[in-house]
Structure formats: C-alpha cells, structure tokens
C-alpha positions in Angstrom: 28.8 91.2 -52.7 32.5 92.2 -52.8 35.1 91.6 -55.4 32.6 91.5 -58.2 34.2 90.8 -61.6 37.6 90.1 -59.9 39.5 87.0 -61.0 41.5 84.9 -58.6 45.1 84.1 -59.4 48.1 82.2 -58.0 51.6 83.2 -59.2 55.0 81.6 -58.7 57.3 84.2 -57.2 60.7 82.5 -57.1 59.2 79.3 -55.7 56.6 80.9 -53.4 53.0 80.9 -54.5 51.3 84.3 -54.0 47.5 84.2 -54.3 45.2 87.1 -54.8 42.5 88.6 -57.0 42.7 91.0 -59.9 39.9 93.3 -61.2 39.1 96.6 -62.8 40.8 98.9 -65.3 43.0 101.9 -65.1 46.3 102.7 -63.3 47.7 99.6 -61.4 47.0 99.7 -57.7 48.4 97.0 -55.3 46.6 96.4 -52.1 48.3 94.6 -49.2 46.6 93.4 -46.0 47.6 93.2 -42.4 47.6 90.7 -39.5 45.9 88.4 -38.9 43.9 88.8 -42.1 43.9 88.3 -45.9 43.0 90.3 -49.0 39.4 90.2 -47.8 40.1 93.3 -45.7 39.5 95.3 -48.9 36.0 93.8 -49.6 34.2 97.1 -48.8 36.5 99.1 -51.1 37.2 96.7 -53.9 34.3 97.3 -56.3 34.5 101.1 -56.1 38.3 101.0 -56.6 37.9 98.7 -59.6 36.1 101.5 -61.5 39.2 103.7 -61.4 42.1 101.3 -61.1 43.4 97.9 -62.1 43.4 96.5 -58.6 45.7 93.6 -57.5 44.9 92.4 -53.9 47.2 89.7 -52.7 47.6 87.5 -49.7 51.1 88.1 -48.2 53.6 85.2 -48.0 52.5 83.2 -45.0 48.9 84.4 -45.0 45.6 83.3 -46.6 46.0 81.2 -49.7 49.7 82.1 -50.3 52.6 79.8 -49.6 53.9 79.3 -46.0 57.5 78.3 -46.6 60.0 76.8 -44.2 62.2 79.3 -42.4 65.7 79.6 -41.1 67.5 80.8 -38.0 67.6 84.4 -39.2 63.9 84.3 -40.4 65.1 85.4 -43.8 62.2 83.9 -45.8 59.8 86.1 -43.8 61.9 89.3 -44.0 60.0 92.2 -45.4 62.7 92.2 -48.1 61.6 88.8 -49.3 57.9 89.6 -48.9 58.4 92.8 -50.9 60.1 90.9 -53.7 57.1 88.6 -53.9 54.8 91.5 -54.6 57.2 92.9 -57.2 57.1 89.6 -59.0 53.3 89.6 -59.0 53.1 93.0 -60.5 55.7 92.2 -63.1 53.8 89.1 -64.0 50.9 91.3 -64.9 53.1 93.7 -66.9 53.3 96.5 -64.3 56.8 97.8 -63.8 55.5 100.9 -61.9 52.4 101.1 -59.8 50.5 102.5 -56.8 50.4 100.8 -53.4 48.0 101.1 -50.5 48.9 98.8 -47.6 47.6 98.2 -44.0 49.5 97.0 -40.9 51.9 94.1 -41.8 51.4 94.8 -45.5 52.4 98.4 -44.9 55.7 97.1 -43.5 56.2 95.1 -46.6 55.3 98.2 -48.7 57.8 100.3 -46.7 60.6 97.9 -47.6 59.3 97.7 -51.2 59.5 101.5 -51.7 63.1 101.5 -50.4 64.4 98.4 -52.2 62.5 99.0 -55.5 62.2 102.8 -55.8 61.6 102.7 -59.5 58.5 100.4 -59.0 56.5 102.4 -56.5 54.9 105.5 -57.9 52.9 106.6 -54.8 52.5 104.9 -51.4 49.7 105.0 -48.9 50.4 103.3 -45.5 47.6 102.6 -43.0 47.9 102.7 -39.2 51.6 102.0 -38.7 54.7 103.9 -37.6 58.1 102.6 -38.9 58.9 99.2 -37.3 62.3 100.4 -35.9 60.7 103.5 -34.3 58.0 101.4 -32.7 60.4 98.9 -31.2 62.8 101.6 -30.0 60.0 103.6 -28.3 58.3 100.6 -26.6 56.8 101.4 -23.3 54.3 99.7 -21.0 51.2 101.2 -22.8 52.4 100.1 -26.2 53.5 96.7 -25.0 50.2 96.1 -23.3 48.1 97.1 -26.4 50.4 95.3 -28.9 51.1 92.3 -26.7 51.0 90.0 -29.7 54.2 91.7 -31.0 56.0 90.2 -28.1 54.2 86.9 -27.9 54.7 86.0 -31.5 58.4 86.6 -31.5 59.0 84.0 -28.8 61.0 81.0 -30.0 59.1 78.3 -31.7 57.1 76.3 -30.8 55.7 78.2 -27.8 53.4 80.8 -29.5 52.5 78.2 -32.2 51.3 75.8 -29.5 49.3 78.5 -27.6 47.6 79.9 -30.6 47.3 76.7 -32.5 45.1 75.2 -29.8 42.3 77.7 -30.6 43.1 79.9 -33.6 39.5 81.2 -33.8 39.9 82.6 -30.3 43.1 84.3 -31.3 41.4 86.0 -34.3 38.3 87.0 -32.3 40.2 88.3 -29.2 43.1 90.1 -31.0 40.8 91.8 -33.5 37.8 92.2 -31.1 39.8 93.8 -28.3 40.5 96.9 -30.3 38.6 100.1 -30.5 35.5 99.0 -32.3 35.3 95.3 -31.2 34.2 92.8 -33.9 31.4 95.1 -35.2 33.2 96.4 -38.3 33.9 92.9 -39.6 31.5 91.4 -42.1 30.7 87.8 -41.1 32.1 86.4 -44.4 35.4 88.3 -43.9 35.7 87.3 -40.2 35.2 83.7 -41.2 37.8 84.0 -44.0 40.3 85.2 -41.4 39.5 82.3 -39.1 39.7 79.8 -41.9 43.1 81.2 -43.0 44.7 80.9 -39.6 43.4 77.4 -39.2 45.4 76.2 -42.2 48.4 74.0 -41.6 51.5 76.1 -41.1 49.6 79.4 -40.9 50.4 80.1 -37.2 54.1 79.3 -37.7 54.2 81.6 -40.7 52.5 84.4 -38.8 55.0 84.1 -36.0 57.9 84.1 -38.5 56.6 87.3 -40.0 56.9 88.9 -36.5 60.2 87.2 -35.6 61.7 88.7 -38.8 60.4 92.1 -37.9 62.1 91.9 -34.5 65.4 90.8 -36.0 66.5 90.9 -39.7 64.1 93.6 -40.6 65.5 95.9 -38.0 69.0 95.3 -39.4 67.7 96.4 -42.8 66.0 99.4 -41.4 69.1 100.5 -39.4 71.2 100.0 -42.6 68.9 102.4 -44.4 69.4 105.0 -41.7 73.1 104.7 -41.8 73.2 105.1 -45.6 70.6 107.9 -45.6 68.3 105.7 -47.8 64.7 107.0 -47.5 61.4 106.4 -49.2 61.6 108.7 -52.3 58.0 108.6 -53.6 55.2 110.6 -52.2 53.9 109.0 -49.0 50.4 109.4 -47.5 50.0 108.1 -44.0 46.6 107.5 -42.4 45.9 106.2 -38.9 43.0 105.8 -36.6 42.5 108.5 -34.0 41.2 105.9 -31.6 44.2 103.6 -32.0 47.6 102.9 -30.6 49.5 104.9 -33.3 47.6 108.1 -32.2 48.2 107.4 -28.5 51.9 106.3 -28.6 53.6 107.9 -31.6 53.9 111.0 -33.7 53.2 109.3 -36.9 54.1 112.1 -39.3 57.3 112.9 -37.5 58.4 109.3 -37.5 57.7 108.9 -41.2 59.5 112.1 -42.1 62.6 110.5 -40.6 62.6 107.8 -43.2 60.7 109.4 -46.2 61.2 112.6 -48.2 57.6 113.6 -49.0 55.1 112.8 -46.3 51.5 113.9 -45.7 48.7 112.4 -43.7 46.1 112.6 -40.9 44.1 110.6 -38.4 40.7 109.2 -39.4 37.8 108.8 -37.0 38.2 105.1 -36.4 40.5 102.5 -34.9 43.1 100.2 -36.4 41.1 98.5 -39.1 40.6 101.5 -41.5 39.6 99.5 -44.6 36.7 97.9 -42.7 35.9 100.6 -40.2 35.9 103.6 -42.6 35.9 102.2 -46.1 34.2 105.3 -47.7 36.6 107.7 -46.1 39.5 105.5 -47.2 38.2 105.4 -50.8 38.0 109.2 -50.9 41.6 109.4 -49.6 42.8 106.9 -52.2 41.1 108.7 -55.1 42.4 112.1 -54.0 46.0 110.9 -53.4 46.5 108.5 -56.3 44.5 110.2 -58.9 46.6 113.4 -58.2 49.5 111.6 -59.9 47.5 110.8 -63.1 48.5 112.7 -66.2 
C-alpha cells in the first residue's frame, strides 16, 4: 500500500484548485509529477520519505484532481510561472515559506521556474530526467523529435491533438509511457489506472496540450528573459536522469543546467525516463543524501 497515513487535500490557489496528499513529519518536501501522470508517480517512495520529511505531493494544474482552467491565446494560465505560483500557494497554506523540491518531467519544468521566480522559497532542488526547456527546443534534431514526438503533437493548435487523443486516451497513456525504455513493466496496475482515469476526465486532454503549448511559447520567452538578465537558479541543484533515456542520448545534462544554475551536481541512473517508478530505492537514497545534507 502506498501513501499510508497521508491525508488528501484540495487548496484554492488564486481561484485554481490544487489537489494532493500530505503526510509525514520533518523538513517540508514538495514532490511534483510529470506527463501524463499524477502524484501517484511517488507511490513507491512516499512511505519511506514520510519517515524523514513532511511530504506534499500535488497534482499540477491541469492534471489529476486539480483544476483545468480555461486558457488564452498566449497560454498564460498554463505557463510554468502560473503553475509555479500554484505550488507556492500550497506550501504557504501549510505554513512552509521555504522548502525542498523534488520534481520529475513537467513538474521539473515548473520547479525550474519556481526556483527562479521564488528564490527565497526553494532551499534545495532535485530535477529528474529533463534538460532546460529552451535548450531542448533549440537543440531539436531528428532523433529527439522522433523520441519526443508528443512535444510536437501536443503544441498543434486546438482542437487537433485534443480530438486525436480524446478518441482513445487510454491508448495514449499506454503507448506514450509504454514505448519508452522499460515498457509498461515499471508501472503498478493501480498507478497506471490512475493515469488513465485522470486523462479521461473532461478537459484533461485540453489542459495537457495547453501545458505543452505554453512551454513552446510563453515559457520560452520567460527563459530567454532569464538568460538576458543573467538570472539563474541560485539554490543547490541536483540533476538525475536515466542512462537509457533521451536526455542521456541527446543532451549533456550537467552542462546545460550549469548554463542556467549556479551550483549543479548530478548523474545518470540505471533506468529510463520514469525514475520514481523504475528506480525508487535509488531515488530515495539520492533524496536522503542530497536533502538531508542541508539539515542543521
């Protein structure tokens, strides 16, 4: 059983409901999931982490049980800036002005923005299996575009991707997740069903597409502005990625993060993209070593 002794919550973050679970005791640790998933990605880590931390695991805006708001022509409601502000509101609700963050995939992009926009809030940051968004788009080649085809499908104007995915959202979940290094084997049946159920909700496919449309437009504007101002992630940053994944094949992850952050360490783990579910024990060890190093 996962998330034992965790309590579910739903918090109003400036009119957007952010859902999640809270458990444990100790320094506050925010966990953010990726695409096309929910906070369930942490199910194999949650109970161990709750012995050392006060863990907050949320569903990002547009995903899971969180709100799926309307958007605009600039995709502003799904900018990583807006999504980061959601998470700040959640942590402040629980009385945490400064906290630790571990985030995967889309959640890691939100966490990147959070660390830049709210530098006083993020004590230490761990990002899982991404390179910076701007670096990934600017270095796009055939190998990357083939492996991450969904990046380019989801940013197409509405309603084309919504119609294609909405016709069979279960197939989208199973194919996109199952076509990576380890197939569907790492995913517990209850977690896989949670991801399927989440994407089948009204508005979920649209919200997912808006997340990606924002990343290919307004988020890049924000990232370029950071570079022009010399604004970088100030807190210690630990980057982990799968040695059998696209980040390893197509990018120099540490070099890319050192362009946008001041204090970077990291390494590849013996897995693919879905680190929290493929290598939970190794991830737990990394979390304890990195985050407890900051404890007094």
